[in-house]
FIDOSE-71848 format. One line per field, with one value per residue: residue number from 1; residue in three letters; z, x, y of N, C-alpha, C, CB in turn. Coordinates in nm, 3 decimals. Glycine has a CB too. Example, Ala and Ser with C-alpha at 12.3 -4.5 7.8 and 13.67 -1.06 7.14 Angstrom:
2
resi (1|2) $
resn (ALA|SER) $
n_pz (0.780|0.708) $
n_px (1.319|1.285) $
n_py (-0.569|-0.225) $
ca_pz (0.780|0.714) $
ca_px (1.230|1.367) $
ca_py (-0.450|-0.106) $
c_pz (0.780|0.787) $
c_px (1.320|1.290) $
c_py (-0.330|0.003) $
cb_pz (0.905|0.572) $
cb_px (1.131|1.408) $
cb_py (-0.447|-0.060) $
//
This chain:
77
resi (1|2|3|4|5|6|7|8|9|10|11|12|13|14|15|16|17|18|19|20|21|22|23|24|25|26|27|28|29|30|31|32|33|34|35|36|37|38|39|40|41|42|43|44|45|46|47|48|49|50|51|52|53|54|55|56|57|58|59|60|61|62|63|64|65|66|67|68|69|70|71|72|73|74|75|76|77) $
resn (MET|ALA|ASP|ARG|VAL|THR|VAL|SER|TRP|ARG|GLY|ARG|ASP|TYR|GLU|ALA|VAL|ARG|LYS|ASP|GLY|ARG|GLU|ALA|ARG|PRO|GLU|PRO|GLY|PRO|VAL|TRP|GLN|VAL|THR|HIS|GLU|GLY|ALA|PRO|ILE|THR|SER|PHE|PRO|ALA|GLY|SER|GLY|ASP|GLY|SER|GLY|GLU|VAL|ARG|THR|LYS|ILE|VAL|GLU|TRP|LEU|GLU|ALA|ASN|GLU|SER|ARG|PRO|SER|ALA|ASP|VAL|GLY|ARG|GLN) $
n_pz (5.570|5.658|5.578|5.698|5.944|6.228|6.437|6.781|6.909|7.090|7.214|6.976|6.751|6.455|6.126|5.875|5.553|5.345|4.969|4.652|4.296|4.100|4.329|4.467|4.296|4.274|4.303|4.196|4.239|4.519|4.798|5.109|5.275|5.502|5.770|5.943|6.186|5.909|5.698|5.489|5.615|5.454|5.281|5.220|5.053|4.983|5.088|4.969|5.162|5.385|5.742|6.025|6.250|6.135|5.962|6.169|6.292|6.086|6.044|6.323|6.274|6.097|6.204|6.439|6.357|6.190|6.351|6.434|6.198|6.103|6.201|5.968|5.758|5.724|5.602|5.294|5.102) $
n_px (-6.985|-6.671|-6.361|-6.071|-5.943|-5.778|-5.614|-5.535|-5.269|-5.121|-4.955|-4.902|-4.965|-5.163|-5.227|-5.525|-5.663|-5.849|-5.847|-5.896|-5.923|-5.629|-5.453|-5.453|-5.370|-5.117|-5.308|-5.620|-5.888|-6.080|-5.890|-5.810|-5.523|-5.284|-5.064|-4.798|-4.701|-4.666|-4.547|-4.602|-4.770|-4.935|-5.186|-5.570|-5.841|-6.095|-6.452|-6.758|-6.877|-6.750|-6.753|-6.610|-6.577|-6.532|-6.293|-6.163|-6.103|-5.989|-5.744|-5.617|-5.655|-5.488|-5.250|-5.230|-5.194|-4.936|-4.747|-4.522|-4.350|-4.069|-3.920|-3.885|-3.927|-4.181|-4.411|-4.321|-4.513) $
n_py (1.586|1.579|1.751|1.789|1.656|1.595|1.368|1.262|1.021|0.832|1.033|1.198|1.420|1.371|1.422|1.438|1.544|1.608|1.536|1.611|1.543|1.710|1.741|1.523|1.299|1.040|0.900|0.738|0.846|1.080|1.108|1.065|1.204|1.171|1.326|1.349|1.615|1.788|1.576|1.347|1.022|0.853|0.731|0.711|0.576|0.837|0.862|0.953|1.029|1.043|1.115|1.260|1.102|0.838|0.882|0.936|0.660|0.510|0.598|0.584|0.271|0.228|0.343|0.189|-0.080|-0.018|0.045|-0.076|-0.064|0.072|0.420|0.579|0.484|0.478|0.679|0.634|0.521) $
ca_pz (5.537|5.657|5.496|5.770|6.027|6.360|6.527|6.879|6.962|7.170|7.250|6.882|6.631|6.288|6.027|5.764|5.450|5.187|4.850|4.526|4.127|4.084|4.451|4.510|4.225|4.167|4.315|4.104|4.276|4.618|4.928|5.282|5.283|5.661|5.786|6.116|6.163|5.766|5.669|5.442|5.598|5.450|5.268|5.150|4.922|5.074|5.036|4.921|5.289|5.515|5.849|6.070|6.299|6.020|5.878|6.296|6.315|5.969|6.085|6.431|6.259|6.015|6.296|6.523|6.240|6.108|6.489|6.394|6.106|6.158|6.175|5.843|5.659|5.696|5.469|5.177|5.071) $
ca_px (-6.894|-6.532|-6.269|-5.975|-5.971|-5.699|-5.618|-5.402|-5.260|-5.027|-4.901|-4.870|-5.088|-5.193|-5.410|-5.564|-5.664|-5.946|-5.760|-5.964|-5.874|-5.494|-5.415|-5.546|-5.260|-5.112|-5.451|-5.745|-5.984|-6.040|-5.779|-5.764|-5.381|-5.232|-4.993|-4.759|-4.592|-4.644|-4.471|-4.710|-4.729|-5.008|-5.296|-5.582|-5.944|-6.194|-6.569|-6.803|-7.000|-6.704|-6.770|-6.489|-6.532|-6.502|-6.180|-6.064|-6.101|-5.924|-5.617|-5.602|-5.645|-5.351|-5.140|-5.193|-5.122|-4.817|-4.669|-4.363|-4.235|-3.919|-4.000|-3.788|-4.025|-4.324|-4.432|-4.297|-4.637) $
ca_py (1.550|1.654|1.803|1.827|1.584|1.563|1.231|1.238|0.902|0.777|1.162|1.208|1.456|1.321|1.536|1.406|1.614|1.540|1.587|1.574|1.599|1.701|1.722|1.371|1.238|0.975|0.785|0.789|0.961|1.134|1.052|1.136|1.222|1.159|1.324|1.435|1.715|1.810|1.486|1.229|0.928|0.727|0.787|0.620|0.645|0.877|0.846|1.095|1.070|1.024|1.158|1.277|0.984|0.688|0.909|0.895|0.539|0.450|0.649|0.482|0.130|0.219|0.384|0.046|-0.184|-0.005|0.101|-0.117|-0.020|0.175|0.571|0.614|0.397|0.566|0.770|0.549|0.462) $
c_pz (5.554|5.566|5.548|5.931|6.148|6.454|6.685|6.891|6.979|7.172|7.079|6.813|6.542|6.235|5.876|5.709|5.315|5.066|4.710|4.390|4.102|4.210|4.470|4.458|4.320|4.144|4.215|4.138|4.427|4.702|5.045|5.282|5.434|5.674|5.909|6.093|6.009|5.694|5.606|5.480|5.547|5.407|5.198|5.106|5.032|4.967|5.056|5.093|5.414|5.593|5.930|6.203|6.227|5.989|6.039|6.331|6.212|5.997|6.171|6.399|6.183|6.078|6.409|6.403|6.207|6.232|6.469|6.315|6.157|6.127|6.050|5.746|5.663|5.644|5.349|5.162|4.895) $
c_px (-6.738|-6.448|-6.103|-5.990|-5.811|-5.740|-5.476|-5.382|-5.162|-4.882|-4.828|-4.999|-5.029|-5.280|-5.374|-5.669|-5.725|-5.852|-5.842|-5.896|-5.720|-5.432|-5.436|-5.413|-5.153|-5.258|-5.574|-5.877|-5.984|-5.978|-5.797|-5.591|-5.337|-5.134|-4.892|-4.635|-4.525|-4.596|-4.558|-4.692|-4.805|-5.159|-5.414|-5.785|-6.045|-6.360|-6.675|-6.912|-6.896|-6.699|-6.659|-6.450|-6.452|-6.331|-6.045|-5.984|-6.015|-5.792|-5.571|-5.621|-5.516|-5.216|-5.107|-5.119|-4.960|-4.675|-4.523|-4.284|-4.141|-3.979|-3.941|-3.811|-4.134|-4.327|-4.344|-4.377|-4.661) $
c_py (1.621|1.661|1.801|1.778|1.550|1.473|1.268|1.114|0.884|0.929|1.245|1.275|1.424|1.412|1.463|1.539|1.566|1.593|1.534|1.625|1.591|1.666|1.587|1.240|1.171|0.886|0.830|0.925|1.015|1.078|1.126|1.082|1.298|1.197|1.378|1.511|1.761|1.683|1.410|1.071|0.820|0.813|0.676|0.676|0.720|0.869|0.976|1.154|1.077|1.151|1.157|1.114|0.843|0.756|0.858|0.711|0.441|0.465|0.533|0.342|0.124|0.215|0.218|-0.089|-0.174|0.061|0.031|-0.117|0.081|0.297|0.604|0.529|0.406|0.711|0.739|0.493|0.516) $
cb_pz (5.440|5.735|5.471|5.749|5.935|6.435|6.380|7.020|6.917|7.085|7.392|6.847|6.601|6.265|5.996|5.779|5.439|5.156|4.860|4.533|4.098|4.031|4.542|4.372|4.138|4.176|4.496|4.093|4.245|4.661|4.896|5.466|5.148|5.726|5.704|6.271|6.243|5.747|5.765|5.284|5.685|5.618|5.188|5.246|4.793|5.139|5.094|4.727|5.323|5.512|5.895|6.142|6.347|5.811|5.799|6.437|6.322|5.835|6.162|6.534|6.186|5.931|6.402|6.604|6.089|5.959|6.659|6.395|5.982|6.064|6.294|5.868|5.660|5.825|5.501|5.166|5.195) $
cb_px (-6.936|-6.458|-6.322|-5.968|-6.038|-5.684|-5.551|-5.406|-5.303|-4.981|-4.763|-4.815|-5.148|-5.268|-5.389|-5.626|-5.548|-6.149|-5.588|-6.105|-5.913|-5.440|-5.477|-5.750|-5.195|-4.983|-5.528|-5.828|-6.128|-6.109|-5.611|-5.886|-5.337|-5.220|-5.000|-4.716|-4.482|-4.542|-4.400|-4.712|-4.681|-5.000|-5.263|-5.525|-6.050|-6.139|-6.615|-6.929|-7.151|-6.576|-6.860|-6.496|-6.639|-6.650|-6.189|-6.178|-6.233|-5.959|-5.623|-5.691|-5.771|-5.341|-5.211|-5.377|-5.196|-4.867|-4.755|-4.333|-4.289|-3.743|-3.972|-3.637|-4.025|-4.400|-4.406|-4.208|-4.765) $
cb_py (1.531|1.619|1.942|1.972|1.465|1.669|1.055|1.288|0.816|0.598|1.122|1.094|1.598|1.169|1.822|1.260|1.643|1.627|1.517|1.628|1.780|1.821|1.804|1.350|1.345|0.895|0.786|0.649|0.913|1.180|1.069|1.032|1.313|1.046|1.335|1.312|1.657|1.922|1.433|1.229|0.914|0.622|0.915|0.457|0.501|1.054|0.721|1.067|0.923|0.961|1.106|1.457|0.953|0.675|1.123|0.931|0.510|0.508|0.794|0.509|0.060|0.331|0.552|-0.025|-0.152|0.120|0.044|-0.196|0.036|0.160|0.706|0.609|0.278|0.581|0.921|0.473|0.522) $
//
């Protein structure tokens, strides 16, 4: 199980950190919080056996699905 994953996508680096307990709030369970240059852009539920490859895939899928959103709007999740 990974606790931290870095993804490079279209010349930018994104960091995902697994958060549990109080760190994960307001979510009800563990989450992956995705940031770019320290700013949170999204989060998604973390599974107990998430591997780094699975997490990278989820991040890239989210980035591709949201690439048309204005930069100022990203992070308002």
